[in-house]
C-alpha positions in Angstrom: 21.5 -64.2 1.7 22.3 -66.0 5.0 25.2 -63.9 6.3 23.2 -63.5 9.5 24.6 -66.8 10.6 28.0 -65.2 11.1 27.2 -63.7 14.5 30.1 -62.8 16.8 30.3 -65.5 19.4 30.2 -62.8 22.2 26.8 -61.8 21.1 25.6 -65.4 21.7 26.6 -65.6 25.4 23.8 -64.8 27.9 23.7 -64.6 31.7 20.6 -66.4 32.9 20.3 -70.2 32.7 17.8 -72.9 33.6 14.2 -73.6 33.3 11.7 -70.8 34.0 8.1 -71.5 35.0 5.3 -71.4 32.4 4.3 -67.9 31.3 0.5 -67.8 31.2 0.4 -64.5 29.4 -1.3 -65.1 26.0 1.4 -65.1 23.3 -0.6 -66.2 20.3 -3.5 -65.5 18.0 -5.5 -68.4 16.7 -7.9 -69.0 13.9 -9.7 -71.7 12.1 -8.8 -72.4 8.4 -11.4 -72.1 5.6 -10.9 -75.8 5.0 -12.1 -76.5 8.5 -8.7 -77.4 9.9 -8.1 -76.2 13.4 -5.1 -76.3 15.7 -6.5 -79.4 17.4 -6.1 -81.3 14.1 -2.3 -81.0 14.3 -2.1 -83.7 16.9 -2.0 -87.4 16.0 0.3 -90.1 14.7 2.1 -90.5 11.4 0.1 -91.6 8.3 1.1 -94.6 6.2 4.3 -94.1 4.2 3.9 -93.7 0.4 6.5 -94.0 -2.4 8.7 -90.9 -2.9 11.3 -90.0 -5.5 12.7 -92.9 -7.6 15.3 -90.8 -9.5 17.7 -88.0 -8.6 15.8 -84.7 -8.7 16.8 -81.1 -8.3 14.0 -78.7 -7.2 14.4 -75.0 -8.2 11.1 -73.5 -7.2 12.5 -71.0 -4.7 13.9 -67.7 -6.0 16.5 -67.3 -3.3 18.5 -69.4 -0.9 16.7 -72.4 0.5 16.9 -72.4 4.3 15.2 -75.6 5.4 13.6 -78.8 3.9 11.5 -81.6 5.4 9.9 -84.7 4.0 6.2 -85.1 4.8 5.5 -87.9 7.3 4.1 -90.0 4.5 7.1 -89.3 2.2 5.0 -88.2 -0.8 5.6 -84.5 -0.5 8.3 -82.2 0.6 8.1 -78.9 2.5 10.8 -76.2 2.0 11.4 -72.6 3.0 13.5 -70.0 1.4 14.7 -66.4 1.6 12.0 -65.6 -1.0 9.6 -65.7 2.0 7.7 -68.8 0.8 6.9 -72.2 2.2 6.5 -74.5 -0.7 4.9 -78.0 -0.8 5.9 -80.1 -3.7 5.8 -83.8 -4.8 8.9 -85.9 -4.1 8.4 -88.0 -7.1 8.3 -85.3 -9.8 9.2 -82.0 -8.1 5.8 -80.6 -9.1 4.5 -77.7 -7.0 1.5 -78.6 -4.9 1.1 -75.2 -3.1 3.1 -72.2 -1.9 2.4 -70.0 1.0 4.0 -66.7 2.1 5.1 -67.6 5.7 7.6 -64.9 6.6 10.0 -62.4 5.2 13.0 -64.6 5.9 11.9 -68.1 7.1 14.6 -69.9 9.0 13.0 -73.3 9.9 10.0 -75.5 9.0 8.6 -78.7 10.5 5.6 -80.9 9.7 3.3 -82.0 12.5 3.6 -85.8 12.9 0.3 -86.4 11.1 1.1 -84.2 8.2 -1.9 -81.9 8.6 -0.1 -78.9 9.9 3.3 -77.2 9.6 5.2 -74.9 11.8 7.6 -72.2 10.6 10.0 -69.7 12.2 11.7 -66.7 10.9 14.7 -64.3 11.5 12.6 -62.1 13.9 11.9 -65.0 16.2 8.2 -65.4 15.2 6.8 -69.0 15.2 3.6 -69.8 13.3 1.5 -73.0 12.9 -0.5 -73.2 9.7 -2.7 -75.6 7.7 -0.7 -77.4 5.0 -3.9 -77.6 2.8 -4.3 -73.9 2.3 -1.6 -72.1 4.2 -4.1 -70.6 6.7 -2.4 -69.4 9.9 -3.7 -71.3 12.9 -1.6 -69.9 15.7 1.1 -67.3 16.0 3.6 -67.8 18.8 5.7 -64.9 20.1 8.4 -65.0 22.7 11.7 -65.2 21.0 13.8 -62.1 20.4 16.2 -63.4 17.7 16.2 -65.9 14.8 14.9 -69.4 15.5 16.7 -72.3 13.9 15.5 -75.2 16.1 11.9 -76.2 15.5 10.4 -79.7 16.3 7.1 -81.2 17.2 6.7 -83.8 20.0 6.1 -87.3 18.6 2.4 -87.1 19.5 2.0 -83.7 17.9 0.7 -82.0 21.1 3.7 -79.8 21.8 6.1 -77.7 19.8 9.6 -76.8 20.8 11.5 -73.8 19.4 15.2 -72.9 20.0 16.6 -69.4 19.3 19.9 -67.6 19.1 18.4 -65.4 21.9 19.3 -68.3 24.3 15.7 -69.5 24.8 14.2 -72.9 24.2 10.5 -72.6 24.5 8.1 -75.4 25.0 4.7 -74.5 23.6 1.2 -75.8 24.1 0.3 -74.8 20.5 -3.4 -75.4 21.1 -3.6 -72.6 23.6 -0.6 -70.5 22.4 0.8 -70.5 25.9 4.3 -71.3 26.9 4.5 -74.6 28.8 8.0 -73.6 30.0 11.1 -71.6 28.9 14.6 -72.9 29.2 17.4 -70.3 29.2 20.8 -71.2 28.0 24.0 -69.3 28.6 24.5 -69.3 24.8 22.3 -69.4 21.8 20.3 -72.5 21.0 20.7 -74.1 17.7 19.0 -77.3 16.5 16.9 -79.6 18.7 15.4 -83.0 18.5 13.0 -85.2 20.4 13.3 -88.8 21.5 10.1 -89.9 23.2 9.4 -87.3 25.9 13.0 -86.0 26.0 14.3 -83.1 24.1 18.0 -82.4 23.2 19.4 -79.0 22.4 22.7 -77.9 20.7 24.1 -74.7 22.3 26.6 -72.0 21.5 28.5 -72.9 24.7 29.4 -76.3 23.3 26.9 -78.1 25.5 24.3 -80.8 24.6 21.4 -80.3 27.0 18.7 -82.9 27.5 15.4 -81.7 28.9 12.3 -83.4 30.1 10.0 -82.2 27.2 6.9 -81.8 29.4 8.3 -79.3 31.8 11.7 -78.2 30.6 13.6 -79.5 33.6 17.2 -80.5 32.9 17.9 -84.2 32.7 21.5 -83.9 31.7 24.0 -81.4 30.4 27.1 -82.6 28.5 29.9 -80.2 27.8 31.2 -81.5 24.4 33.6 -78.8 23.1 34.6 -75.2 23.6 33.3 -74.4 20.1 29.7 -73.6 19.5 27.4 -76.5 18.6 24.8 -75.8 15.9 23.4 -79.0 14.4 21.9 -81.9 16.3 20.2 -85.3 15.6 19.0 -88.1 17.9 19.3 -91.6 16.7 16.0 -93.5 16.3 16.8 -95.9 19.1 17.5 -93.1 21.5 21.1 -94.3 22.3 23.1 -91.6 20.6 23.0 -87.8 20.1 25.1 -86.4 17.2 26.0 -82.7 17.5 27.9 -80.7 14.9 30.2 -77.6 15.3 28.9 -74.6 13.5 30.4 -71.1 13.2 33.9 -70.2 14.3 35.0 -73.7 15.2 38.7 -73.4 14.8 39.0 -70.0 16.3 37.2 -70.8 19.6 39.1 -73.9 20.7 37.3 -76.7 18.9 37.7 -78.1 15.4 34.8 -78.5 13.0 33.3 -82.0 13.3 30.5 -84.1 14.7 30.5 -85.4 18.3 28.6 -88.5 19.4 27.1 -88.4 22.9 25.5 -91.1 25.0 22.5 -89.4 26.6 22.3 -92.1 29.3 25.8 -91.8 30.6 26.6 -88.3 29.5 29.9 -89.5 27.9 31.2 -88.3 24.5 31.7 -91.6 22.7 33.1 -90.5 19.4 34.1 -87.7 17.1 34.0 -87.9 13.3 34.9 -85.3 10.7 32.7 -86.0 7.7 33.2 -82.4 6.4 36.1 -80.0 6.5 33.9 -76.9 7.3 31.0 -76.1 9.7 28.2 -78.6 10.0 24.9 -76.9 9.7 22.6 -80.0 9.6 22.6 -83.6 10.8 19.9 -86.3 10.3 19.9 -90.0 11.1 18.2 -92.3 8.6 15.1 -93.9 9.9 16.9 -97.2 10.3 19.6 -95.5 12.4 22.4 -97.0 10.4 23.4 -93.9 8.5 24.1 -90.3 9.5 23.8 -87.4 7.0 25.8 -84.2 7.6 25.8 -81.0 5.6 27.3 -77.6 5.9 30.0 -75.4 4.4 30.9 -71.8 5.1 28.8 -69.3 3.3 30.4 -68.6 -0.1 29.5 -64.9 0.1 32.0 -64.5 3.0 34.8 -65.9 0.8 35.9 -68.6 3.2 39.1 -70.5 3.1 38.9 -73.4 0.6 38.9 -76.0 3.4 35.8 -74.5 4.9 33.9 -74.3 1.6 32.9 -78.0 1.8 29.4 -78.1 0.2 29.1 -81.8 -0.1 26.5 -83.9 1.8 28.3 -86.6 3.7 26.5 -89.9 4.6 28.4 -91.9 7.2 27.6 -95.6 7.9 27.4 -95.8 11.7 28.7 -99.3 12.0 31.8 -99.0 9.8 32.5 -95.2 10.0 32.8 -95.1 6.2 31.5 -92.0 4.5 30.1 -91.5 1.0 29.6 -88.0 -0.5 26.9 -86.3 -2.6 28.4 -83.3 -4.5 25.3 -81.6 -5.9 25.5 -78.1 -4.5 27.7 -75.0 -5.1 27.2 -73.2 -1.8 26.3 -73.9 1.9 23.9 -76.7 2.5 21.7 -75.6 5.4 19.5 -78.6 5.9 19.1 -82.3 5.2 16.0 -84.6 5.6 15.5 -88.3 5.0 12.4 -89.7 3.4 10.5 -91.8 6.1 11.5 -95.0 4.3 15.1 -94.0 4.2 15.2 -94.3 0.4 15.8 -90.6 -0.5 17.8 -87.8 1.1 16.9 -84.2 0.5 19.4 -81.3 0.9 18.6 -77.6 0.8 21.2 -75.1 -0.2 22.2 -71.4 -0.3 22.5 -71.9 -4.1 18.7 -71.9 -4.3 18.1 -75.5 -5.1 17.1 -78.7 -3.2 18.5 -82.0 -4.3 16.7 -85.4 -3.8 19.2 -88.3 -4.0 18.0 -91.9 -4.0 19.9 -93.9 -1.3 20.3 -97.6 -0.9 18.2 -98.9 2.0 20.3 -100.9 4.4 
């Protein structure tokens, strides 16, 4: 059950803001896996892309709501996390389980290292872990957050990990040492985040998109987008556009549900689209940058108004603004992920399933 997302907005507003110096107090435990994988092996570039799913597939391996999903860097396998406490790795082509690992009581986010050797996961307590995908062996445990972590992303070279929490902290980690490289404090909770080169963008509950220098956490730009809380965020592959989606309580806090488009260079809001009628929990640009996937919908257990119970996945063509819909799920869709070749779109839902939908490649 994901009712924990329905936090009062007053609980998300904090007082301190800005970048804090690196905390050199050890915050991690480290270990080497029986397979010989160590934390140093997580760094490195992406492997060659392999063929993924050819037909529409629904994966039902989790026994509870599915909270996150991510294609492997090579596209051959998928990593998912669910409220059953497991991280599951399975083949994109057939939906066959490869491995399963108990990673937390209530996992909230997962992310592959760029080379596909390691994965990071976060949970509702704020704990972040890095583990070997081969056997699930924990490599490092990162502690510092005081609330659920929904934003989790590796730097493109795999040497740094960023985590964003509803406690208002975005922490840049040197995962090899388990030390904080920096801590950025937001006046509101931090939702999703995304890298573009050495820059890191955050969605915040104050309605701001914040762009940080990913090496030291200094603020490059802050753009106030809306008076409603922003939850989801994606950065276009060319680095020219940040998309940010309104999450909980949009209409009641001064801003409608929708997706705002921001130019990170000028700090201008360049557009606003409404691909869904309810909250937008996840955004993802296709690898070619020509399509933007959005997913959301108010949690059915809260009996939302019909307009907010929009459980479709919307795929908008950037050039034309036209939107196509995938109507596979019956409850909130918490996460979407594109295959690295852009041919398949994965969506993870509160209904306990993950859909893989073949998409035409532009």
